[in-house]
N, C-alpha and C positions, 0 to 999 in steps of 0.2 A: 597529631594535628596538622593539617596542611598547610604549606607556607604560600600556596598559590593555588588559585584555581583553573590553571592551565598547567601543561606539560609539553616540552618540547620534543620532537620526534626523535632526537638523539638519546635524550634522557629517558624515554619511554623505551627504546630499543634497548637501552642497557638492563631494564627489567624485563623484558619479554626472555622466557625460557627459565625462569627464575621462581623460586617458591614464592617468592614475595611479589610476583607480578600481580597488578590489579584486574579484577574483571575487565577485560575489554567488550565494550558493546559498541558495535558498528551500527549507528542509526540513519545510514543514509536513505534517502528516498530510493523509491525502487527503480525509477528513473536514473538517478544517477548511479545506483549499483550496477544497473545492467550496461551501463557504459564503462565500468571497470570491474567486474566481478571477481575480485580478489578482496581479501582480508589481510590485515596486521596479522601476524602469527598469534594464534591463540584466541583471536577475537570472535565473537558471536555476532549474529544478525539479530537485531531486537528493534521494535517500533517505538520511536520516541516517545509518541503520543500514547502508549502501553506501558509506560516506565512503570507504574504502580503493581503491573501484574507480571514482571519479567519473572521467569520461573527460578532464578539465581536468588532472587530476593525473599523466597520462601523457604524457611528452615527444612521442611518437611521434604521438599523435592530439590533440595540443593546439598546433600550429604549432611545435614543437620545443622549447618551454619551459613549465614549469609556472609558475601565477601566483604573483607576488611576496607576495600577501597574499589573504586571504580573509575576508569578512564572512559569518556564517551567520546565517539569518533564519528563526526558528519564529513560531508564533502569538503568545506572550507573551515570548520571549527566556528562556524556561527551560531544561528538560532536553536537549530533542533538539537545540536550537542550541548548548547548552553543553557537551554530549557531543560533538557533531561537530566543534566548534572545538577541544576540548581533543586530540581524536584529531589533527587536522591539528597542533597545535602540537607534539606529541610527535613527529611525523613531519618536523619541522624547517621546517613552512610556517606563518608568522605569520598567526593567525587570531584574528577579535574575533566578538562576538554583537552583534547589533543589539539595543539596551536597548530592552525593552518589546515586541520583535518587530513584525509586521505590524499589530498592533492601536495600536502606539504611532505607527507611520508614519502609520496613518490619521488618526489623534487630531490629528496634526500637520498634517493638511491638505496633504500632500505628493503629487505625482502618482504615480500607478500606471497599468501598463499592462493593460487588459483582455485575457486569454489569448485570448478568442474571436477577436481581431482578427489574431492571430499565426500564421503558417504552423506546419503540423507539422514538427518536426525530422526529419533524416534518421538512419541508423543511428548515426552518430556524435554524435547530439545537436545537430548545427549547422543552422542555416536555410540554403536553397538559394535564390538568387534571380536573374532573368536579365531583360537589357535589351539594347539597340541597342549596337553596338560605337561607338568614336570619341566617348565622353563629352564634355561641355563642362562644363554647370553643374549643372543637376537629377542627371545621373547618377553624378556625384561626390557632391554633397550629400547625396542619399537613402541611399549606401551610407554615408557618415558617420553619419547619423543612426542608422542600424539597427546600425551596430558599436559606438556609443557607447551607445545608450538601450535597444538591444533583445537582440543577440547579437553579443557580442564575436569571437566565430569564424564568423560568417556567411559563407557564401562567394558570391561574384558571378561570373556568368558575362555576358560581351559579347559577342555574335554579330551577324551581318547582319540587319536590321531584318526583313527578310521570314521569317526563321527563328526569330524570338523565340518565336511562338505553338508551333510544333512542338517546339522545345526546351523550352518549360514543360511540355508536356503529356509527351513522352517522360521527362525527367529529373526530373518532379514538383517544378520550380522555379516560383517566384512571379514572375512578370511584372511590371515597373514602368516607367514613363515610356514608355509605348507606347500609341498609340492604341487604345480598346477593353479595355486593362486595368484591372482596379478600382483600382490605386494609379498615377494617371496624372493629368494635365491636367483640371482641372472648372472650366468658365468661364473666370474670370479666376485661379482658383489654378493653381500649378503643381504638380508631383508632391510636392515637399518640403512644400507646405502641407496636401496631402492626408493624406499620412502623419501630420502632426503631429495632425491633427484625428481620424483613424481610430485612433491610438495614444493619445489624450488626453493628448498631452504639449505642451499649449499654455502652457508657462510665459512670463513674461515675456522672458525671455533668449531662447527658441527663437523667438518670435513675433517679436521684433525681427531676428533673423537671418535668419527667414522672408522678411521684408519685402526683404533685401537679395538673397536668392537669385532671388526671384519678380521684382524688378525686373531682375537680370542675365539671367534665363532667358527672359524674354517681352519683352526690348526696352522696357523701361518704366524707365529709369534715374532717372525723376522721383520714383519711390517710395521710393527711399534714396540719399543721397550717396554710399555706398560702393557701390553695384550697379555702377556703370561701372568701378570697380576692379577687382570681383569678377571681372565678364566680361574684362576685358583680362589678369587672371593666368590665368582658365580657359583662355581661348584660347593663352597662351602655354604653358601646361602640354600642351596637347593637340599642339601642334607640337613641345615639346621631348622627348615620349617616343611611341616608335612603338608601344609595347604597351600596350594599356589598363589591365592590372593594374599596371603600372610607373607611369602615370598615376594611378591609384588611389591607390597608397601614397604619392605624392607630395602627393596633394590632401588627404590625412587631415590633416596637421599644419596646413595652411592654414586647414582648418574648425575645427580645434582652436582655433588663434589667434583667428579671427573668434567662435567662441564665448565665447571667456574677454573678449573685447572686449564683445560684446553682454551679458554676465553683469555684469562688473565695470568697465569701462572706458568705455562708451558715452559718457559726458558729458564726458571727459576731452579737452582739445586739447593742442596741442605747437606754442607759439610762442615758447619760451624763447630761440631764437637772434636773432628779430626784438627782443624785449624787451631783450635784451643788447645789440644794436646801437643802441637808441635810448637806452640808459643810457650807453652810451660817449660818445654825442653830445652829450648832457647834460654829462657832464663835461669835455669839451673845451670847451663853450662858456662 
């Protein structure tokens, strides 16, 4: 049960990028959006007056389930978001309004994604991406970033390397992590780095995670102590799952955990058993 019908920008930012993040619906008018064509990370553009027909609210088109909760975002957190959120609540869907709307989000200097960098969605409102089959590091890390910070319903196609360009053209899918693709390695940066830069998502936590991904993906474990472990687990997942989509599904929780480490626990160590042993020896002495 929601304790309030509103949520502050700071409280919402704590949820962004996590599996528990609500559906974020940007319902600003076309005029307001044109004046600031950016989105809260993970938000989708929806029409407030068409709330009953939002695709995410139809189980058949939303991966079989409606969202657990929704945060509605308008320009100032007033009538459009209040009305859409109220409609959702009467339909049994917990919904809150972003306090102060997009204006308050920007005033808090929180990250937002430039819409010019995003692929056009398909007829169902999802973005479609394609990359090489048999992923290891970058090709799991990038889908995680897209699902958590760009499009929770994004679709990923894994095909033979020689077919990525043709599939991209025929299926209007955005290619990534492929030589010649826009979203791919550049110099010493891996595709995950390039996505962070292009989507303007270079938060301290994501930059910390990026160093781990880059080290694991480019055979430079010295970049971060955790890189060797990520590579080992990634190679293990690729052997454990014969189907690339199954590997992606298994890899998402791995990156969820790494993101929480990078955001909240990167300075924490775990040496309690060693200290306990020392203490026991001192008591016996």
